[in-house]
N, C-alpha and C positions, 0 to 999 in steps of 0.2 A: 526384740521385745514383742511378745505375742499379743494379739488383739482379740478381745472376747467377741465371740460371734453374737448374732442377734438373739438366738435362743438361749445362749448363756446369760445374756442380759435379762431376758424374760424370766429365766429360772431364778436369778438372784432377786429380781423385783418381787416375784411371787413368794419367795421365802420370807420376805418382810412382812407378809400378811400371815400372822401366826394362826389366826382363826381358819383361814383357807387351807393352810398346811395341815392342821389337825383334821379339818373336814375331809381333805384328800386321803389322809391316813385312815380315817373312819370308813370312807367309801371302799378303799382297798381291802379293809378287813371284812366289809359286807360282801364284796366279790369273792373273797376266799371262803367265807362261810357258805355262800351259795354254791361254789364249786365243790367243796368238800362236805356238802350236806349229807350224802350217804354214809360218810365216815362218822358222823355225829348222830344221825337218826336213821335207823333201818331195822327191819325185823328179821334179817338173815344174819347169822353169826359170821364174824371174820374167819374163824377156824373152828372146826368141830372134829371130834374123834369118833363119830358114829361108825359102827362096824369095824372099829380098830383101823380105819383108814383116814388119816388126816386130810382134809380138803377144805376149800374155802367157798361156801355157798354164796357169801357176800360178793366175792369177785365175779362169780358166774352171773349173779343177778344184775350186775351193772349194765349188761347188754341184753338182758332177757325181756322180751316184749310182754310177758305176763306180769312183769314188775314195773316197767317203765310207763309213766303216764303220758309223756309227750316226747316228741323228737328232741325237744329242748333238753330233756333229761339225759338223753344219749349224748348230746353235744357236751354238756357239762361233765358227764361221767368220763368221757374220753379226755376232756380237758384236765381232769385230776391226774391222769397218767402222763400227759405230754407237757404240762406246764413246768414241772421241775427241770425237765431237760431244756426247755426254752429259756428259763431263767439262767441256768448254768451256762448255756451257750452265749447268752447275751453278755454275761459278765466276763467271759473269756475273750469275746470279740472286742475290737477297738474301732473307734471312729465310725466311718460310714458302713463298715462291715456289720455293725449292730443292726442297722436298718435292714440289711440283706438277711441277717439271721432271723429277725422277727418276721419278715416277709416270707422266707422259706418255711418257717415253722407254721405260720398261718395257712399257707397253701397246703402243706402236708397234713395239718390237722383237719382241714376241710375235706381233703381227699379221703382220709381215713373215715371221717364222719359219713360221707355219702356212700363209701364202699360198705361200711358196716350197716348203715341204715337200709341199703338195698337187700341185705341178707338177714334182716331182723327176723323174718318168719322162720328161717332155718335154725335160729338160735333159741327157739322156744323150749322151755323145759317143763316137765310135769309140775302142777301146783303142789307145793310143800308147805306145811305149817311147821316151821323149824323149831319154834318154841315148844310146841306140843311133842314133836318127835324127840327132841333132846331131853325133855322132862320124862317121857315114857321110857326111854332107853337109859336114863340116868347116866348120860354121857357128859363129857366135859365139852364146854363151848365158850367162846369169847365173843360176846355180842357188843355192838356199838353202845355208847352211853345211854341213848334213848332207843328203846326197843319198839319203835313204831314206824309205820309207813304212812305217808300223807293220805292215803286212801284205804286205811286198814280195814275199817268196817265194811267198805264197799268191795274189797277185793275178794274174789272167790277162793283164793288159796290161803286166806287167813280165817281161822275159826276162833274168834275171841269170845269170851264169856259174855252173855247178854245181861245187862244190868237195867235198872229202871230207866224209862224214857227220859229224855232231857239231857242237859249238859252238866258235867261235873265242874265244880268250882275250882279255881286255881289252887293247886297244892293237894287236891283230893287224890287218893290212891285208886288205881284201877283194881277191880276185884281179882284177886288171885294173881296179881301182876305187880311187879316193881320195876323201875322206880315210880315215883308219883308223877301225875300229870302236873308239871310245874305251872303251866298256864291254863290248866283245865282242858276240857274237850268240847267238841261241838255237838250238835244235835244227833249226829250219827256215831259218836264215839271216837272220832278222829282226834288225835292229839294236836292241840293248837300250836304248840311250840314247833312240832315237826312241820305242820302246814305253813308256818311263818318262814321256816328255813327254805323249804322248797318253793314257796311263793315268791321268794326273792329272785329266784331264777326266772320266773315269769315276768316280773316287773322289769328286771334288768334287760331281758331279751327284747321285750316290746319297746322299751325306751330307746335302747341303743340301735336296734335294727331299723325302727321306724325313722329315727333321726338320721341314720346313715343313708337310707333310701332317699329321703327328701333333700338331704344335703347334696348328694350326688346330682339329683335332678336340678336343684337350684343353682349349683355351681356351673353345670354344663349350660343351662339356658341363660343364666345371667352373664356368663362369659361371652357367649355368642351374641347376645343382644347388646352388651356394652361395647364389644370390640367392633362389630360391623355396623351397628346403628341402622339408620334408614328405616325402610318399610318392615324389615325383620324385627327391629327393636320395637317399633310401634305395635306390631302384631303380638309379639310375646308379652309386652307390657299390658296389652288389652286382655289377653288370656289370664294373666296373673291377677289383674284387677277384678275380673269376673269371678275367679276362684276365691279371692279374698272377701268378696261381698257375700259369698254363700255362708249360711249358718252352719259352721263345721260340725258342732256337736249334734244338731238335729239330723244332718245328712249322715253322719256316722251311725246314729241310732237307727235311721231308716234302712241303710244298707245292711246293717247287722240283723235287723228284725226280719228282713225278707229272705235271709239265708236260712236254709234248713238246719244246718249244723255249723254255726259260726265258730271259728277257731281263733287262736291268738294270732295266727298268720293273717287271717282276714282283717283283724283289728289293726295290726301294725301297717298293713298295706293301705287300708283306707285312710288312716291317720297321715301317712306319708304323702298320699296323693292330694291331700287337702292342705298341707302345710308347706309345700315347697316355695310358694310365692315370696315368703318373707326372706328366705335365703337368696332367692333369685334377685330381689331388689337390692339387697346388700352387695352382692357380687357385681351386679350391673353398675351400681354407683362407683364402686372401686375401679372397675374396668374403664369407665368413662374418664376417671381421673388419671389412671395409670397410663392409658394409651397416648396421652399428651406429653408424657415425660420423655426426656432425651434418650433414655436407654432403649425405648421402644422404637423411636425414629432411627437410632443407630442400627438396631437389628434389622429394620426394614431396608435400610441403605445397603446393608451387607447381603441382602437377598434371602434372609431367613424366612421360611414359610410361615403363613398365618397360624397354622396349627401349632407349630413349635413356639411361636411368640406367645400364643394363648396359654398353652399348658406348661411350657418350660420356663417362661419368663414372668408373665403377668400373674397367673393363677397362684403361685407360691406367695406373692406379695399381697394377695387379697384374702388369705386364709385366717388372719388374726380375728377379724370380727365374726367370721363364720364359726370359728372354734368356740368363741364366747356364746354365740347364739345356739350352738349345738348343745352346750352344757345346760343352758336354761331349757332347751327343747327336751332333753331327756327327763328333766323334772316335770315338765308339762305333760309329756306322754305317760309317765308313770301315774300322775294324778288322773289323767283322762282314762286310762285303762281301769283304774280302781273305780272310777265313776260308772263306767259302762258295766263292769262286773256287778257293782252294787245294784244297778237297774235291771240286772238279769239278762244283759245283752252280750256278755262275754262267753268264753268257753266254759261250759258247765263242768267239764272234766279237769279243768286247770285249777290247782290249789292256790289261787291268787288271793291277795290281801282283800280285794274288793268282794270276793265270795264270802270271806269271813265277816265282813261288815254286813253283807246282806243277810247271812244267817243270824247274826246278832240282832239286827234290826227286826227281823221277823219273829224273833223269840221273845220280844218285849223285855221284861225285867230279867229273865233267865240268861239273856245273852249279853249282859253288860261287859263281861270280861272279854268277849269276842270283839266288841266295838272298841274297847280301850286298847287291846293289844294290836289289832289291825290298824286302828286309827293312828296310834303312836308310831307304828312302823312306817306308814305312808308319810306322816308328818316329818319323821326323822330323815327319811330318804330325800324328800323334796327340799328340806332345809339344808342338808349337807350339799346337795347339788347346787342350790342357789348360792351358798357361801363360796363354793369352789368357783362358780361362775363369776361372782363379784371379784374374787382375787385375780382370776384370769384377765378380766376386763381391765383392771387397774394396771396389771403387769404388761399387757399388750399395748395399751394406749400410752404413748409417751407424755401426753398432756396430764395424765393421772398418776404418773410415777412419782414415788417419794424418795 
């Protein structure tokens, strides 16, 4: 008779929370939309028959530095190609081999990303206005459903018709272009729906990476402090308490304001360096409890090294509260990034949701549709993450299981 593992029990308990399950599915859909955004919104055709030679400008543009706005875009564009293979390999693998497959795919993807990123300057192509070129040559071409780039009007390689200043309302057609701007355009003529799709990449990247950084720092320091105790525990707790007393938002605003060209990487790094004490205190408390349990005493009696006891035995048993904290942390970081962008302290070149809020606010009545669309996107993302976090908390805590 087989016994269900701990994570099988957690999975079954989480499945009982229908709202959390649907929120998880919605988040997965958002991740897929962010990953495959160029397949939905782009100004280069998938295929075209110019000069009677079929080729794919869209495929070439995925790695082109004249088109990519951020290194984040390169990461997600590569993810479009590698993700199907990772999913297929994961379904073909069984048991612990699935973890090895995911680890191998992650390492390979990062290796490809850094290799291609180092050669981005060699992959530059001459600026081309594909819409005009296809129209002038009367050639056949298959474009994405939305023929826009998130920085269309600002891009030197796109020569769009100039219309009256201000923003187009949702549903208004762009002059001499189809389809309609479903959600309108901003003050520079950029399609709002396109910027929402690509802005999802920015929010997800900042939220996930910032949380990953401060979780690693918090787990490492909390584990050392809780396991060894003594003066090391006192010193690390003192540092954590000092960091926790600092006004995080004002410090982040200060650091970003003194930087000449703040980027999304500066934002996520500063957020991470100011938020690790919460995780550190969680992990420290769990280590203080776990180190007194019999299995740790047995490991010490067998001569197991401290590093193996910490990372191999105790740490896996302390990850449940950390996982819940990380879920809420991604929501917090998403909201914080939007706040910073709204205040003008984010990356001005990143098509983030906070930038849309800022433009809508500065445009008074003409920017109501920007405020509504960006505001609802931020609200929806934060709400979904919090609902998933609630489900995880109930599933991981035996006292809250139903």
